[in-house]
C-alpha positions as CSV (number, residue, x, y, z in Angstrom):
1,M,-22.5,-5.6,4.4
2,E,-23.0,-6.6,0.7
3,Y,-20.5,-8.4,-1.5
4,C,-20.5,-10.1,-4.9
5,L,-18.9,-13.4,-5.8
6,G,-18.8,-15.2,-9.1
7,D,-20.6,-18.4,-9.5
8,G,-18.1,-20.2,-11.8
9,D,-20.4,-20.0,-14.8
10,G,-19.9,-16.4,-15.7
11,S,-22.7,-15.1,-13.5
12,A,-22.4,-13.6,-10.1
13,T,-24.5,-13.5,-6.9
14,M,-24.8,-10.6,-4.4
15,W,-24.6,-11.7,-0.8
16,T,-25.4,-9.9,2.5
17,A,-23.6,-10.7,5.7
18,A,-23.3,-9.1,9.1
19,P,-19.7,-8.2,10.0
20,D,-18.3,-10.6,12.6
21,I,-14.6,-9.8,12.5
22,D,-12.5,-6.8,13.6
23,L,-10.0,-7.1,10.8
24,N,-8.0,-3.9,11.4
25,A,-8.2,-4.1,15.2
26,D,-9.8,-0.7,15.7
27,G,-12.6,-2.1,17.8
28,A,-15.3,-2.1,15.1
29,L,-16.5,-5.2,13.2
30,D,-15.6,-4.6,9.6
31,A,-15.4,-8.0,7.9
32,A,-17.5,-11.1,7.5
33,G,-15.8,-14.5,7.7
34,L,-16.2,-17.1,5.0
35,D,-14.3,-19.9,3.3
36,F,-13.4,-18.3,0.0
37,D,-10.6,-20.6,-0.9
38,S,-12.5,-23.9,-0.1
39,D,-9.9,-25.1,2.5
40,G,-12.6,-26.0,5.0
41,L,-11.6,-23.1,7.3
42,L,-13.6,-19.9,8.0
43,D,-10.3,-18.0,7.8
44,D,-11.1,-15.7,4.8
45,A,-13.2,-12.6,4.9
46,M,-15.0,-10.0,2.9
47,A,-14.0,-6.6,4.4
48,D,-15.6,-3.2,4.3
49,L,-12.7,-1.0,5.3
50,D,-14.3,2.3,4.2
51,A,-17.5,1.6,6.2
52,D,-20.0,2.1,3.3
53,D,-21.7,-1.3,3.9
54,V,-20.2,-2.8,0.7
55,A,-17.2,-5.1,0.8
56,D,-14.1,-3.5,-0.8
57,H,-11.6,-6.2,0.1
58,L,-11.3,-9.9,0.0
59,V,-8.9,-11.2,2.6
60,R,-7.5,-14.8,2.3
61,D,-6.3,-16.5,5.5
62,Y,-6.7,-13.4,7.6
63,G,-4.2,-12.9,10.5
64,P,-0.4,-12.9,10.1
65,G,0.5,-13.4,6.4
66,A,-3.0,-12.7,5.1
67,A,-3.4,-11.9,1.4
68,F,-5.5,-8.9,0.5
69,F,-7.3,-8.4,-2.8
70,T,-9.5,-5.6,-4.3
71,D,-11.9,-5.7,-7.1
72,D,-10.4,-4.9,-10.5
73,G,-13.5,-3.0,-11.6
74,T,-15.2,-6.0,-13.2
75,G,-16.4,-7.7,-10.1
76,T,-13.3,-10.0,-9.9
77,W,-11.3,-10.0,-6.7
78,A,-8.0,-10.1,-8.6
79,V,-6.0,-7.0,-7.7
80,S,-3.5,-8.2,-5.0
81,L,-2.2,-5.8,-2.3
82,D,1.0,-6.3,-0.3
83,R,0.8,-8.9,2.4
84,T,-0.1,-6.4,5.1
85,G,-2.8,-4.5,3.1
86,L,-0.7,-1.4,3.3
87,L,0.4,0.8,0.5
88,R,3.1,3.3,-0.2
89,W,1.7,6.5,-1.6
90,F,2.5,10.2,-2.2
91,G,0.4,13.1,-1.1
92,L,-0.3,16.0,-3.5
93,D,2.7,17.8,-1.9
94,G,5.0,14.9,-3.0
95,V,5.7,13.6,0.5
96,E,5.8,9.8,0.7
97,H,3.5,8.0,3.1
98,H,2.8,4.4,4.1
99,G,-0.7,3.5,5.2
100,G,-4.0,1.8,4.7
101,L,-6.4,2.1,1.9
102,V,-8.4,5.0,3.2
103,V,-6.1,8.0,3.7
104,D,-5.8,11.8,3.3
105,V,-4.3,12.3,-0.2
106,D,-5.7,15.8,-0.7
107,A,-4.4,17.1,2.6
108,D,-7.9,18.3,3.7
109,G,-7.4,16.9,7.2
110,Q,-9.8,14.0,6.7
111,A,-8.8,10.4,6.0
112,D,-11.6,9.9,3.4
113,D,-9.7,9.3,0.2
114,R,-9.3,5.8,-1.2
115,L,-6.2,4.3,-2.7
116,A,-5.8,1.5,-5.2
117,D,-2.7,-0.5,-6.4
118,C,-3.9,-1.9,-9.7
119,D,-0.5,-3.5,-10.6
120,G,0.1,-5.1,-7.2
121,D,3.5,-3.5,-6.6
122,G,2.6,-2.0,-3.2
123,L,2.7,1.6,-4.6
124,A,-0.7,3.3,-5.0
125,D,-1.4,4.2,-8.6
126,R,-4.9,5.5,-8.2
127,A,-6.5,7.7,-5.5
128,V,-10.1,8.8,-5.3
129,S,-11.0,11.9,-3.4
130,G,-14.6,13.1,-3.5
131,E,-15.4,14.0,-7.1
132,Q,-11.8,13.8,-8.2
133,A,-9.4,10.9,-8.8
134,Y,-5.6,11.0,-9.2
135,V,-3.6,8.7,-11.5
136,D,0.0,7.7,-11.5
137,A,0.2,7.1,-15.3
138,D,3.9,6.3,-15.6
139,G,4.4,4.2,-12.4
140,D,6.9,6.6,-10.8
141,G,4.8,7.1,-7.6
142,R,3.8,10.7,-8.4
143,W,0.3,11.7,-9.4
144,D,0.3,12.7,-13.1
145,I,-3.3,13.1,-14.0
146,K,-6.3,14.5,-12.0
147,L,-9.7,13.2,-13.2
148,R,-12.9,15.1,-12.4
149,D,-16.5,14.0,-12.1
150,G,-18.3,17.3,-12.4
151,N,-21.8,15.9,-12.7
152,A,-21.4,13.3,-9.9
153,D,-22.4,10.4,-12.1
154,G,-19.4,8.3,-11.1
155,K,-17.6,8.7,-14.4
156,A,-14.8,11.0,-15.2
157,D,-15.7,13.8,-17.5
158,G,-12.5,15.9,-17.4
159,A,-8.8,15.4,-16.9
160,D,-5.8,17.7,-16.1
161,Q,-2.1,17.0,-16.2
162,L,-0.5,17.7,-12.8
């Protein structure tokens, strides 16, 4: 698994580590232990919860009471999730759900959509599903905007009000 950490001088270093922790207790190793907070304990982890071999979560003091963080898009592990790493989110049909960060937002029967809580309130405000993304622009918990990436370059090139 690859992960990136800042070096304190504005630069960053890419690291590679073999997963050695089963963070979500599903029987598969999905996180690599490290001492991120410099407390002398190997009780922090970089986690790859979507199994793409790139860390998508930093977990400080994993176990009961762990703090989960995601990347804010700049390489900084600054977006805090609730203490359990679970989010409240709404499907496209408006039904409220509670769950992990990889879920089925688009109701296609596959838990392959990713959630993000950019403001740290425990309510998902972004969801990525294949070549589309959904945004809760007004913070009411409902998806307001659907972004499209028609040319699959990783950047939105269209948007629709929902």
